[in-house]
gemmi code that builds the backbone of each chain (N, CA, C; Angstrom):
import gemmi

chains = {
    "A": [
        ("MET", (99.008, 98.623, 94.924), (100.114, 98.137, 94.139), (100.222, 98.932, 92.842)),
        ("ARG", (101.364, 99.028, 92.334), (101.587, 99.871, 91.123), (100.966, 99.218, 89.883)),
        ("GLU", (100.520, 100.100, 88.959), (99.942, 99.528, 87.760), (100.929, 98.853, 86.962)),
        ("SER", (102.156, 99.199, 86.978), (103.202, 98.406, 86.178), (103.336, 96.970, 86.744)),
        ("THR", (103.254, 96.874, 88.032), (103.273, 95.598, 88.681), (102.060, 94.693, 88.402)),
        ("ILE", (100.884, 95.437, 88.293), (99.678, 94.570, 87.991), (99.658, 94.150, 86.581)),
        ("MET", (100.156, 95.085, 85.662), (100.314, 94.691, 84.287), (101.251, 93.393, 84.055)),
        ("LYS", (102.296, 93.384, 84.961), (103.110, 92.250, 84.764), (102.529, 90.919, 85.192)),
        ("ILE", (101.733, 91.147, 86.296), (100.915, 89.911, 86.715), (99.921, 89.537, 85.759)),
        ("HIS", (99.330, 90.554, 85.010), (98.304, 90.369, 83.950), (99.039, 89.539, 82.963)),
        ("TYR", (100.088, 90.014, 82.431), (100.800, 89.243, 81.298), (101.365, 87.831, 81.755)),
        ("GLY", (101.776, 87.848, 83.005), (102.380, 86.499, 83.445), (101.324, 85.452, 83.547)),
        ("THR", (100.123, 85.848, 84.146), (98.941, 84.904, 84.232), (98.406, 84.639, 82.947)),
        ("ALA", (98.604, 85.334, 82.013), (98.118, 85.226, 80.531), (99.101, 84.078, 79.913)),
        ("ILE", (100.299, 84.205, 80.098), (101.197, 83.244, 79.457), (101.048, 81.913, 80.070)),
        ("ALA", (101.072, 81.834, 81.476), (100.781, 80.528, 82.251), (99.700, 79.915, 81.917)),
        ("ALA", (98.580, 80.669, 81.772), (97.114, 80.151, 81.395), (97.026, 79.550, 80.118)),
        ("VAL", (97.645, 80.142, 79.019), (97.640, 79.708, 77.787), (98.223, 78.307, 77.718)),
        ("ALA", (99.313, 78.095, 78.513), (100.110, 76.818, 78.369), (99.125, 75.761, 79.159)),
        ("LEU", (98.644, 76.074, 80.296), (97.764, 75.118, 81.024), (96.368, 74.826, 80.384)),
        ("VAL", (95.825, 75.849, 79.777), (94.503, 75.723, 78.984), (94.755, 74.834, 77.966)),
        ("ALA", (95.917, 74.857, 77.149), (96.199, 73.954, 76.022), (96.352, 72.668, 76.368)),
        ("VAL", (96.894, 72.353, 77.604), (96.887, 71.019, 78.066), (95.481, 70.491, 78.432)),
        ("HIS", (94.689, 71.454, 78.993), (93.257, 71.071, 79.300), (92.386, 70.610, 78.156)),
        ("VAL", (92.582, 71.416, 77.106), (91.960, 71.199, 75.892), (92.413, 70.068, 75.050)),
        ("LEU", (93.746, 69.869, 75.063), (94.177, 68.691, 74.339), (93.779, 67.516, 75.010)),
        ("ILE", (93.560, 67.336, 76.201), (93.233, 66.185, 76.987), (91.765, 65.823, 76.648)),
        ("ARG", (90.808, 66.887, 76.452), (89.569, 66.778, 76.001), (89.520, 66.189, 74.665)),
        ("VAL", (90.328, 66.797, 73.747), (90.336, 66.422, 72.256), (90.832, 64.938, 71.996)),
        ("THR", (92.083, 64.698, 72.768), (92.640, 63.326, 72.505), (91.889, 62.034, 73.038)),
        ("HIS", (91.046, 62.492, 74.147), (90.267, 61.398, 74.795), (88.941, 61.234, 74.126)),
        ("GLY", (88.694, 62.047, 73.028), (87.367, 62.071, 72.395), (86.559, 62.939, 73.162)),
        ("PHE", (86.111, 63.978, 72.390), (85.320, 65.097, 73.140), (84.055, 64.584, 74.027)),
        ("ALA", (83.229, 63.681, 73.370), (82.029, 63.282, 73.996), (82.483, 62.426, 75.232)),
        ("GLU", (83.273, 61.557, 74.936), (83.703, 60.464, 75.892), (84.251, 61.108, 77.101)),
        ("SER", (84.970, 62.035, 77.022), (85.747, 62.811, 78.021), (84.816, 63.615, 78.788)),
        ("LEU", (83.562, 63.808, 78.396), (82.702, 64.616, 79.238), (81.717, 63.550, 79.900)),
        ("GLU", (81.891, 62.276, 79.847), (81.056, 61.378, 80.588), (81.339, 61.419, 81.871)),
        ("TYR", (80.305, 61.119, 83.012), (80.479, 61.273, 84.223), (81.671, 60.653, 84.887)),
        ("GLU", (81.898, 59.320, 84.692), (83.020, 58.595, 85.258), (84.287, 59.229, 84.852)),
        ("SER", (84.396, 59.591, 83.550), (85.674, 60.292, 83.006), (85.872, 61.517, 83.723)),
        ("VAL", (84.991, 62.321, 83.894), (85.110, 63.747, 84.651), (85.488, 63.415, 86.146)),
        ("ILE", (84.792, 62.667, 86.799), (85.234, 62.119, 88.268), (86.532, 61.597, 88.244)),
        ("ALA", (86.949, 60.832, 87.314), (88.335, 60.275, 87.366), (89.516, 61.410, 87.275)),
        ("ASN", (89.164, 62.402, 86.333), (89.828, 63.591, 86.148), (90.132, 64.351, 87.393)),
        ("TYR", (89.130, 64.689, 88.113), (89.174, 65.421, 89.299), (89.901, 64.539, 90.463)),
        ("ARG", (89.712, 63.304, 90.517), (90.479, 62.447, 91.524), (91.952, 62.241, 91.208)),
        ("TYR", (92.285, 62.611, 90.037), (93.757, 62.332, 89.677), (94.410, 63.711, 90.125)),
        ("VAL", (95.176, 63.437, 91.221), (95.693, 64.702, 91.932), (96.362, 65.734, 91.065)),
        ("PRO", (97.466, 65.394, 90.240), (98.192, 66.296, 89.276), (97.262, 67.124, 88.432)),
        ("TYR", (96.090, 66.421, 87.884), (95.117, 67.073, 87.047), (94.286, 68.098, 87.888)),
        ("ALA", (93.985, 67.708, 89.084), (93.263, 68.656, 89.983), (94.015, 69.781, 90.342)),
        ("ILE", (95.260, 69.563, 90.456), (96.117, 70.839, 90.837), (96.193, 71.762, 89.544)),
        ("MET", (96.288, 71.016, 88.331), (96.221, 71.748, 87.187), (95.046, 72.692, 86.922)),
        ("LEU", (93.819, 72.101, 87.279), (92.501, 72.811, 87.195), (92.571, 73.911, 88.129)),
        ("GLU", (93.152, 73.656, 89.374), (93.116, 74.800, 90.373), (93.951, 75.943, 89.864)),
        ("LEU", (95.008, 75.596, 89.235), (95.965, 76.600, 88.835), (95.333, 77.519, 87.651)),
        ("ILE", (94.528, 76.679, 86.851), (93.846, 77.430, 85.657), (92.732, 78.291, 86.344)),
        ("LEU", (92.163, 77.915, 87.241), (91.100, 78.484, 88.041), (91.558, 79.837, 88.578)),
        ("VAL", (92.820, 79.898, 89.301), (93.434, 80.990, 89.824), (93.882, 82.044, 88.819)),
        ("LEU", (94.564, 81.453, 87.775), (95.366, 82.302, 86.758), (94.272, 83.016, 86.066)),
        ("LEU", (93.231, 82.184, 85.505), (92.120, 82.889, 84.718), (91.386, 83.882, 85.328)),
        ("SER", (91.128, 83.519, 86.585), (90.301, 84.594, 87.603), (90.978, 85.806, 87.783)),
        ("VAL", (92.447, 85.730, 88.017), (93.206, 86.797, 88.342), (93.243, 87.613, 86.991)),
        ("HIS", (93.423, 87.007, 85.861), (93.632, 87.738, 84.474), (92.301, 88.205, 84.059)),
        ("GLY", (91.301, 87.387, 84.213), (89.852, 87.853, 83.658), (89.321, 89.106, 84.463)),
        ("PHE", (89.384, 89.042, 85.684), (88.714, 90.075, 86.453), (89.799, 91.426, 86.564)),
        ("ASN", (91.178, 91.206, 86.379), (91.853, 92.437, 86.097), (91.694, 92.953, 84.783)),
        ("GLY", (91.472, 92.198, 83.759), (91.053, 92.748, 82.479), (89.810, 93.512, 82.511)),
        ("LEU", (88.824, 92.864, 83.231), (87.506, 93.756, 83.536), (87.783, 94.991, 83.999)),
        ("ARG", (88.556, 95.024, 85.069), (88.890, 96.348, 85.764), (89.557, 97.243, 84.970)),
        ("VAL", (90.491, 96.820, 83.904), (90.970, 97.705, 83.202), (90.096, 98.302, 82.180)),
        ("ILE", (89.226, 97.477, 81.689), (88.172, 97.967, 80.617), (87.161, 98.983, 81.536)),
        ("LEU", (86.770, 98.630, 82.477), (85.878, 99.591, 83.338), (86.568, 101.036, 83.707)),
        ("LEU", (88.009, 100.868, 83.974), (88.669, 102.095, 84.280), (88.994, 102.933, 83.060)),
        ("GLU", (88.978, 102.180, 81.815), (89.003, 103.053, 80.592), (87.831, 103.925, 80.378)),
        ("LEU", (86.735, 103.339, 80.780), (85.432, 104.008, 80.455), (85.169, 105.171, 81.129)),
        ("ARG", (85.563, 105.113, 82.563), (85.333, 106.295, 83.457), (86.395, 106.297, 84.511)),
        ("GLN", (86.755, 107.621, 85.014), (87.649, 107.752, 85.996), (87.061, 108.569, 87.233)),
        ("GLY", (87.717, 108.338, 88.443), (87.300, 109.064, 89.523), (87.699, 108.238, 90.723)),
        ("ARG", (88.070, 109.049, 91.926), (88.572, 108.118, 93.005), (87.684, 107.184, 93.499)),
        ("LEU", (86.372, 107.614, 93.704), (85.541, 106.561, 94.228), (85.179, 105.421, 93.308)),
        ("TYR", (84.967, 105.868, 92.048), (84.696, 104.956, 90.963), (85.767, 103.926, 90.901)),
        ("GLU", (87.025, 104.500, 90.683), (88.125, 103.517, 90.680), (88.267, 102.444, 91.809)),
        ("LYS", (88.212, 102.983, 93.011), (88.289, 102.186, 94.190), (87.102, 101.122, 94.142)),
        ("SER", (85.948, 101.576, 93.824), (84.786, 100.538, 93.758), (85.032, 99.453, 92.672)),
        ("VAL", (85.555, 99.903, 91.598), (85.764, 98.884, 90.633), (86.829, 97.956, 90.896)),
        ("SER", (87.994, 98.431, 91.422), (88.990, 97.655, 91.841), (88.512, 96.635, 92.932)),
        ("TYR", (88.042, 97.179, 94.049), (87.587, 96.222, 95.177), (86.397, 95.318, 94.649)),
        ("GLY", (85.604, 95.753, 93.751), (84.445, 94.894, 93.301), (84.985, 93.773, 92.355)),
        ("CYS", (86.004, 94.030, 91.653), (86.603, 93.016, 90.685), (87.462, 91.940, 91.590)),
        ("MET", (88.007, 92.516, 92.703), (88.862, 91.689, 93.688), (87.959, 90.708, 94.298)),
        ("ALA", (86.684, 91.226, 94.904), (85.695, 90.292, 95.413), (85.204, 89.382, 94.505)),
        ("ALA", (84.810, 89.799, 93.356), (84.277, 88.728, 92.367), (85.340, 87.759, 92.086)),
        ("MET", (86.547, 87.963, 91.877), (87.606, 87.032, 91.649), (87.880, 86.213, 92.920)),
        ("ILE", (87.798, 86.468, 94.030), (87.979, 85.693, 95.271), (86.855, 84.819, 95.328)),
        ("GLY", (85.550, 85.307, 94.978), (84.378, 84.613, 95.099), (84.396, 83.401, 94.008)),
        ("LEU", (84.716, 83.738, 92.802), (84.802, 82.716, 91.852), (85.809, 81.650, 92.224)),
        ("ILE", (87.033, 82.056, 92.656), (87.938, 81.085, 93.001), (87.521, 80.110, 94.094)),
        ("ALA", (86.746, 80.746, 95.116), (86.339, 79.925, 96.292), (85.223, 78.923, 95.617)),
        ("TYR", (84.371, 79.436, 94.864), (83.208, 78.576, 94.285), (83.850, 77.468, 93.491)),
        ("GLY", (84.880, 77.747, 92.470), (85.432, 76.730, 91.587), (86.389, 75.806, 92.527)),
        ("SER", (86.981, 76.387, 93.565), (87.753, 75.426, 94.270), (87.086, 74.326, 95.063)),
        ("ARG", (85.885, 74.809, 95.602), (84.985, 73.979, 96.236), (84.502, 72.752, 95.324)),
        ("THR", (84.344, 72.921, 94.050), (84.046, 71.747, 93.156), (85.286, 70.875, 93.183)),
        ("ILE", (86.407, 71.502, 92.876), (87.726, 70.777, 92.797), (88.036, 69.912, 94.041)),
        ("ILE", (87.980, 70.528, 95.291), (88.440, 69.895, 96.435), (87.409, 68.820, 96.986)),
        ("VAL", (86.114, 69.194, 96.775), (85.091, 68.175, 97.134), (85.113, 67.043, 96.270)),
        ("THR", (85.287, 67.121, 95.022), (85.370, 66.048, 93.996), (86.452, 65.223, 94.178)),
        ("ASN", (87.756, 65.845, 94.393), (88.999, 65.257, 94.430), (89.045, 64.352, 95.798)),
        ("MET", (88.316, 64.703, 96.849), (88.186, 63.976, 98.083), (87.398, 62.868, 98.052)),
        ("GLY", (86.603, 62.718, 97.066), (85.698, 61.679, 96.930), (84.408, 61.733, 97.754)),
        ("LEU", (84.020, 63.013, 97.868), (82.811, 63.369, 98.669), (81.484, 63.342, 97.736)),
        ("VAL", (81.632, 63.059, 96.428), (80.520, 63.183, 95.599), (79.915, 61.824, 95.423)),
    ],
    "B": [
        ("MET", (78.899, 115.198, 68.223), (79.968, 115.301, 69.519), (79.171, 115.692, 70.674)),
        ("GLY", (79.569, 115.150, 71.908), (78.931, 115.226, 73.182), (79.383, 116.546, 73.982)),
        ("ARG", (79.290, 116.546, 75.207), (79.635, 117.732, 76.009), (81.069, 117.780, 76.122)),
        ("ASP", (81.620, 118.941, 76.389), (83.086, 119.268, 76.414), (83.856, 118.692, 75.361)),
        ("GLY", (83.380, 118.736, 74.194), (83.983, 118.186, 73.029), (84.351, 116.786, 72.964)),
        ("LYS", (83.814, 115.995, 73.804), (84.121, 114.604, 73.953), (83.196, 113.680, 73.238)),
        ("LYS", (83.611, 112.748, 72.608), (82.569, 111.792, 71.904), (82.277, 110.615, 72.855)),
        ("GLY", (82.891, 110.545, 73.808), (82.558, 109.385, 74.866), (82.725, 107.818, 74.231)),
        ("ILE", (81.944, 107.230, 74.755), (82.141, 105.668, 74.320), (81.792, 105.502, 72.876)),
        ("GLY", (80.756, 106.348, 72.266), (80.697, 106.412, 70.880), (81.764, 106.595, 69.996)),
        ("GLY", (82.662, 107.516, 70.477), (83.884, 107.948, 69.934), (84.954, 106.863, 69.925)),
        ("MET", (84.902, 106.116, 71.115), (85.804, 105.179, 71.301), (85.522, 103.824, 70.369)),
        ("ALA", (84.180, 103.667, 70.109), (83.686, 102.594, 69.508), (83.908, 102.683, 67.948)),
        ("ASP", (83.859, 103.872, 67.436), (83.978, 104.071, 66.025), (85.161, 103.611, 65.492)),
        ("PRO", (85.181, 102.713, 64.647), (86.356, 102.050, 64.096), (86.853, 102.815, 62.841)),
        ("ARG", (85.990, 103.713, 62.390), (86.378, 104.461, 60.999), (87.627, 105.406, 61.284)),
        ("ARG", (88.376, 105.462, 60.228), (89.567, 106.435, 60.114), (90.808, 105.933, 61.102)),
        ("TYR", (90.569, 104.951, 61.853), (91.635, 104.443, 62.782), (92.298, 103.143, 62.405)),
        ("GLY", (91.735, 102.511, 61.153), (92.540, 101.383, 60.801), (92.311, 100.188, 61.445)),
        ("ILE", (92.942, 99.057, 61.326), (92.645, 97.768, 61.795), (93.111, 97.707, 63.346)),
        ("GLU", (93.967, 98.635, 63.673), (94.384, 98.657, 65.188), (93.225, 99.027, 66.003)),
        ("ARG", (92.327, 99.801, 65.685), (91.058, 100.132, 66.341), (90.174, 98.915, 66.477)),
        ("VAL", (90.053, 98.174, 65.317), (89.330, 96.988, 65.295), (89.699, 95.953, 66.185)),
        ("ALA", (91.164, 95.959, 66.254), (91.817, 94.767, 67.264), (91.557, 95.179, 68.522)),
        ("TYR", (91.518, 96.398, 69.001), (91.335, 97.058, 70.220), (90.032, 96.608, 70.750)),
        ("TRP", (88.961, 96.865, 69.839), (87.683, 96.269, 70.246), (87.472, 94.880, 70.265)),
        ("LEU", (88.051, 94.224, 69.293), (87.861, 92.602, 69.285), (88.564, 92.073, 70.571)),
        ("MET", (89.670, 92.763, 71.031), (90.530, 92.326, 72.092), (89.516, 92.415, 73.404)),
        ("ARG", (88.763, 93.489, 73.542), (88.032, 93.829, 74.729), (86.694, 92.886, 74.735)),
        ("LEU", (86.128, 92.836, 73.464), (84.917, 91.970, 73.323), (85.159, 90.542, 73.544)),
        ("SER", (86.311, 90.053, 73.013), (86.485, 88.612, 73.288), (87.096, 88.530, 74.709)),
        ("GLY", (87.719, 89.346, 75.335), (87.956, 89.239, 76.646), (86.700, 89.057, 77.687)),
        ("LEU", (85.738, 90.018, 77.384), (84.449, 89.962, 78.110), (83.598, 88.776, 77.828)),
        ("GLY", (83.697, 88.267, 76.570), (83.068, 87.043, 76.243), (83.644, 85.822, 76.829)),
        ("LEU", (84.860, 85.916, 76.958), (85.806, 84.713, 77.568), (85.495, 84.716, 79.040)),
        ("LEU", (85.447, 85.807, 79.584), (85.161, 85.901, 81.166), (83.786, 85.408, 81.381)),
        ("ALA", (82.844, 85.794, 80.529), (81.354, 85.248, 80.828), (81.425, 83.842, 80.669)),
        ("TYR", (82.082, 83.310, 79.584), (82.180, 81.784, 79.366), (82.843, 81.108, 80.565)),
        ("PHE", (83.927, 81.616, 81.008), (84.587, 81.178, 82.243), (83.748, 81.105, 83.426)),
        ("VAL", (83.002, 82.039, 83.752), (82.006, 81.999, 84.941), (81.060, 80.907, 84.752)),
        ("ALA", (80.560, 80.908, 83.549), (79.512, 79.975, 83.219), (80.179, 78.585, 83.131)),
        ("HIS", (81.147, 78.445, 82.710), (81.989, 77.031, 82.777), (82.171, 76.486, 84.375)),
        ("ILE", (82.570, 77.560, 85.096), (82.742, 77.172, 86.462), (81.438, 76.699, 87.149)),
        ("TYR", (80.394, 77.543, 86.857), (78.965, 77.099, 87.308), (78.607, 75.564, 86.778)),
        ("GLU", (78.784, 75.502, 85.189), (78.556, 74.170, 84.796), (79.103, 73.020, 85.446)),
        ("THR", (80.474, 73.168, 85.641), (81.232, 71.995, 86.217), (80.937, 71.797, 87.683)),
        ("SER", (80.413, 72.729, 88.276), (80.082, 72.556, 89.754), (78.868, 71.601, 89.897)),
        ("ASN", (78.136, 71.475, 88.766), (76.927, 70.519, 88.759), (77.342, 69.068, 89.088)),
        ("ILE", (78.683, 68.721, 88.915), (79.227, 67.433, 89.183), (78.932, 67.001, 90.561)),
        ("LEU", (78.735, 68.020, 91.508), (78.570, 67.833, 92.999), (77.160, 67.260, 93.151)),
        ("ARG", (76.367, 67.396, 92.028), (74.911, 66.979, 92.058), (74.781, 65.549, 91.783)),
        ("GLY", (75.986, 64.958, 91.521), (76.107, 63.537, 91.146), (75.643, 63.287, 89.660)),
        ("ARG", (75.556, 62.065, 89.076), (75.301, 61.553, 87.747), (74.223, 62.361, 87.150)),
        ("VAL", (73.038, 62.349, 87.877), (71.826, 62.979, 87.323), (71.984, 64.390, 87.089)),
        ("GLY", (72.518, 65.085, 88.001), (72.844, 66.493, 87.891), (73.832, 66.859, 86.690)),
        ("TRP", (74.859, 65.959, 86.517), (75.875, 66.225, 85.546), (75.144, 65.992, 84.242)),
        ("ASP", (74.468, 64.824, 83.976), (73.735, 64.579, 82.837), (72.662, 65.656, 82.408)),
        ("GLU", (72.131, 66.081, 83.537), (71.020, 67.324, 83.050), (71.814, 68.416, 82.460)),
        ("ILE", (72.908, 68.896, 83.016), (73.523, 70.201, 82.690), (74.246, 69.796, 81.265)),
        ("LEU", (74.778, 68.513, 81.055), (75.481, 68.191, 79.806), (74.457, 68.137, 78.672)),
        ("GLN", (73.153, 67.728, 78.982), (72.116, 67.839, 77.908), (71.851, 69.250, 77.441)),
        ("MET", (71.925, 70.263, 78.476), (71.576, 71.636, 78.249), (72.668, 72.249, 77.167)),
        ("THR", (73.857, 71.660, 77.605), (74.988, 72.326, 76.693), (75.251, 71.680, 75.367)),
        ("GLN", (74.984, 70.219, 75.415), (75.174, 69.423, 74.116), (74.223, 69.700, 73.202)),
        ("THR", (73.880, 70.781, 72.706), (72.888, 71.189, 71.712), (73.518, 71.969, 70.496)),
        ("ILE", (72.823, 72.210, 69.377), (73.346, 72.881, 68.227), (73.847, 74.204, 68.776)),
        ("GLU", (73.061, 74.793, 69.526), (73.256, 76.325, 70.050), (74.455, 76.275, 70.915)),
        ("GLY", (74.585, 75.149, 71.781), (75.794, 74.989, 72.787), (76.943, 74.881, 71.845)),
        ("HIS", (76.935, 74.142, 70.806), (78.080, 73.907, 70.036), (78.632, 75.063, 69.319)),
        ("ILE", (77.576, 75.855, 68.771), (77.970, 77.221, 68.123), (78.511, 78.107, 69.140)),
        ("ILE", (78.026, 78.255, 70.306), (78.643, 79.096, 71.445), (80.033, 78.556, 71.704)),
        ("LEU", (80.137, 77.413, 71.785), (81.514, 76.771, 71.995), (82.516, 77.137, 70.939)),
        ("ALA", (82.052, 77.008, 69.681), (82.860, 77.390, 68.516), (83.285, 78.920, 68.689)),
        ("LEU", (82.293, 79.755, 68.824), (82.683, 81.181, 69.143), (83.679, 81.548, 70.320)),
        ("VAL", (83.429, 80.636, 71.299), (84.459, 80.789, 72.430), (85.863, 80.331, 71.882)),
        ("ILE", (85.798, 79.351, 71.180), (87.183, 78.856, 70.452), (87.925, 79.973, 69.725)),
        ("GLY", (87.130, 80.624, 68.913), (87.521, 81.685, 68.080), (87.950, 82.842, 68.845)),
        ("MET", (87.199, 83.191, 70.071), (87.583, 84.441, 70.752), (88.839, 83.990, 71.529)),
        ("CYS", (88.899, 82.817, 71.940), (90.188, 82.456, 72.755), (91.397, 82.431, 71.961)),
        ("VAL", (91.482, 81.998, 70.736), (92.521, 82.130, 69.766), (92.734, 83.610, 69.407)),
        ("PHE", (91.792, 84.292, 68.964), (92.108, 85.713, 68.822), (92.655, 86.479, 69.916)),
        ("HIS", (92.170, 86.290, 71.296), (92.571, 86.936, 72.436), (94.027, 86.439, 72.546)),
        ("THR", (94.463, 85.289, 72.473), (95.683, 84.713, 72.834), (96.694, 85.434, 71.690)),
        ("VAL", (96.483, 85.228, 70.575), (97.456, 85.718, 69.487), (97.521, 87.194, 69.467)),
        ("ASN", (96.480, 87.855, 69.661), (96.561, 89.325, 69.652), (97.245, 89.854, 71.068)),
        ("GLY", (96.738, 89.073, 71.973), (97.520, 89.403, 73.301), (99.119, 89.271, 73.228)),
        ("ILE", (99.538, 88.230, 72.654), (100.892, 88.032, 72.467), (101.606, 89.250, 71.727)),
        ("ARG", (100.692, 89.706, 70.663), (101.277, 90.795, 69.673), (101.371, 92.047, 70.741)),
        ("VAL", (100.197, 92.255, 71.483), (100.352, 93.388, 72.394), (101.465, 93.512, 73.464)),
        ("MET", (101.684, 92.286, 73.979), (102.725, 91.935, 74.968), (104.061, 92.299, 74.376)),
        ("LEU", (104.331, 91.983, 73.112), (105.482, 92.104, 72.336), (105.696, 93.688, 72.131)),
        ("GLY", (104.572, 94.440, 71.743), (104.509, 95.771, 71.536), (104.969, 96.430, 72.857)),
        ("HIS", (104.276, 96.047, 73.935), (104.655, 96.815, 75.116), (106.003, 96.622, 75.532)),
        ("GLY", (106.608, 95.539, 74.999), (108.013, 95.242, 75.508), (109.004, 95.870, 74.610)),
        ("GLY", (108.438, 96.708, 73.462), (109.298, 97.404, 72.540), (109.689, 96.489, 71.221)),
        ("VAL", (109.024, 95.249, 71.133), (109.247, 94.551, 70.094), (108.440, 94.783, 68.785)),
        ("TRP", (109.027, 95.106, 67.711), (108.296, 95.328, 66.205), (107.694, 96.708, 66.330)),
        ("VAL", (108.175, 97.616, 67.103), (107.501, 98.927, 67.266), (108.334, 100.058, 66.376)),
        ("GLY", (109.428, 99.648, 65.863), (110.301, 100.509, 65.035), (111.126, 101.317, 65.890)),
        ("ARG", (111.993, 102.095, 65.235), (113.100, 102.999, 65.748), (112.560, 104.266, 66.097)),
        ("PRO", (112.932, 104.980, 67.146), (112.450, 106.443, 67.389), (113.018, 107.288, 66.170)),
        ("ALA", (112.167, 108.253, 65.667), (112.738, 109.084, 64.825), (111.886, 110.424, 64.747)),
        ("ARG", (112.614, 111.458, 64.091), (111.966, 112.751, 64.096), (110.604, 112.720, 63.383)),
        ("PRO", (109.546, 113.354, 64.098), (108.169, 113.202, 63.560), (107.870, 114.165, 62.366)),
        ("ASP", (108.127, 113.514, 61.093), (107.831, 114.283, 59.745), (106.417, 113.884, 59.244)),
        ("TYR", (105.958, 114.926, 58.559), (104.767, 114.685, 57.752), (104.791, 113.538, 56.825)),
        ("PRO", (103.871, 112.638, 56.670), (102.472, 112.657, 57.181), (102.333, 112.055, 58.672)),
        ("TYR", (103.364, 112.050, 59.364), (103.323, 111.581, 60.763), (102.878, 110.224, 61.067)),
        ("ASN", (103.341, 109.228, 60.188), (102.838, 107.824, 60.397), (103.401, 107.395, 61.826)),
        ("PRO", (102.642, 106.801, 62.631), (103.362, 106.258, 63.859), (104.179, 104.969, 63.617)),
        ("ALA", (105.332, 105.104, 64.048), (106.359, 103.923, 63.873), (105.756, 102.702, 64.460)),
        ("SER", (104.958, 102.732, 65.575), (104.515, 101.493, 66.139), (103.473, 100.882, 65.432)),
        ("GLN", (102.595, 101.630, 64.552), (101.577, 101.093, 63.864), (102.042, 100.626, 62.512)),
        ("ASN", (102.933, 99.706, 62.383), (103.608, 99.199, 61.211), (103.175, 97.916, 60.615)),
        ("TYR", (103.681, 97.510, 59.540), (103.234, 96.263, 58.679), (103.185, 95.009, 59.646)),
        ("ARG", (104.360, 94.983, 60.605), (104.402, 93.813, 61.506), (103.267, 93.682, 62.368)),
        ("HIS", (102.832, 94.789, 62.973), (101.757, 94.545, 63.987), (100.328, 94.547, 63.061)),
        ("LYS", (100.348, 95.033, 61.851), (99.123, 94.713, 61.022), (99.059, 93.302, 60.742)),
        ("ILE", (100.239, 92.699, 60.269), (100.201, 91.129, 59.955), (99.857, 90.356, 61.274)),
        ("GLY", (100.311, 90.870, 62.446), (99.975, 90.193, 63.599), (98.361, 90.235, 63.979)),
        ("ILE", (97.720, 91.284, 63.507), (96.306, 91.580, 63.861), (95.656, 90.566, 62.853)),
        ("TYR", (96.063, 90.634, 61.486), (95.357, 89.889, 60.384), (95.500, 88.212, 60.783)),
        ("SER", (96.627, 87.998, 61.312), (97.092, 86.505, 61.609), (96.085, 86.089, 62.657)),
        ("ALA", (95.944, 86.945, 63.662), (95.001, 86.696, 64.731), (93.557, 86.278, 64.301)),
        ("ILE", (93.037, 87.203, 63.471), (91.949, 86.878, 62.822), (91.698, 85.734, 62.074)),
        ("ILE", (92.746, 85.341, 61.231), (92.751, 84.240, 60.387), (92.845, 82.860, 61.252)),
        ("LEU", (93.651, 82.959, 62.252), (93.939, 81.763, 63.034), (92.746, 81.367, 63.925)),
        ("ALA", (91.979, 82.479, 64.393), (90.739, 82.447, 65.064), (89.630, 81.726, 64.149)),
        ("ALA", (89.651, 82.048, 62.798), (88.621, 81.685, 62.029), (88.815, 80.112, 61.757)),
        ("VAL", (90.168, 79.818, 61.638), (90.593, 78.432, 61.278), (90.240, 77.487, 62.552)),
        ("ALA", (90.555, 77.950, 63.675), (90.232, 77.209, 64.959), (88.773, 77.106, 65.082)),
        ("MET", (87.961, 78.003, 64.675), (86.649, 77.915, 64.860), (86.032, 76.794, 63.891)),
        ("MET", (86.657, 76.796, 62.751), (86.102, 75.757, 61.771), (86.569, 74.487, 62.147)),
        ("TYR", (87.810, 74.303, 62.891), (88.300, 72.955, 63.398), (87.410, 72.567, 64.531)),
        ("GLY", (87.074, 73.509, 65.405), (85.961, 73.324, 66.577), (84.738, 72.818, 66.120)),
        ("LEU", (84.226, 73.421, 65.069), (82.907, 73.101, 64.650), (82.937, 71.557, 63.968)),
        ("ALA", (84.106, 71.314, 63.339), (84.369, 69.991, 62.858), (84.451, 68.917, 63.819)),
        ("VAL", (85.091, 69.208, 64.864), (85.150, 68.358, 66.001), (83.763, 68.042, 66.750)),
        ("LEU", (83.074, 69.229, 67.132), (81.883, 69.339, 67.688), (80.748, 68.575, 67.014)),
        ("PHE", (80.607, 68.805, 65.780), (79.443, 68.353, 64.900), (79.855, 67.118, 64.182)),
        ("GLY", (81.199, 66.744, 64.164), (81.685, 65.463, 63.463), (81.413, 64.204, 64.295)),
        ("GLU", (81.140, 64.476, 65.602), (81.201, 63.275, 66.536), (80.082, 62.257, 66.282)),
    ],
}
model = gemmi.Model(1)
for chain_id, residues in chains.items():
    chain = gemmi.Chain(chain_id)
    for i, (resn, *xyz) in enumerate(residues, 1):
        res = gemmi.Residue()
        res.name, res.seqid = resn, gemmi.SeqId(i, " ")
        for name, pos in zip(("N", "CA", "C"), xyz):
            atom = gemmi.Atom()
            atom.name, atom.element = name, gemmi.Element(name[0])
            atom.pos, atom.b_iso = gemmi.Position(*pos), 0.0
            res.add_atom(atom)
        chain.add_residue(res)
    model.add_chain(chain)
structure = gemmi.Structure()
structure.add_model(model)
structure.setup_entities()
């Protein structure tokens, strides 16, 4: 993929993530920070489908943005065909792994399997 | 100076002689790495909900400490700085606030490093500090 396209994705995920994370944080603060972290409250959040979808979106957006940001930082430090490919595929693998791990939490809790 | 006349990472890290823009460059990268580390830790932390009430309460006890609150306040600060400075960088890449093209005359001041972007960087730092103070008030005020 062209670097210009990757940077557009990087900026797009940033803008979308800012909006969704703001909603996520506002819900914590408006419901009382300590109360919103109680077990029943967290379970209720995960079981509410629109909120679960929002958490999944945040997970994907921040994973893409975060690991692409890490890739950019690592490519600034050193260059080389093998190094660049290793960094790109390594970041991609880490991104997919984190999305899979986070999605497991969201899906299992949303389906009431906890 | 290192081999081949290159200063390497030390040269990149040196904020002297390059103004607030170099500081913003480093703060952007450090806050990005800090936020990524927090994000991975947060995903792990929330996965403990799968261990039931006992597992959740255990992990919550680990994070709801003075150290945990201070780390969270730092995360709030990094998040606000990264967001505000990121918007400034995006606008700059889009050609906003970078000045008009002109003939390069002595003392060769770069048009893109103008007062608008400097204000943007200082605003990001001030807003991050304010958000951290608010975060500390919420976390320790409960």
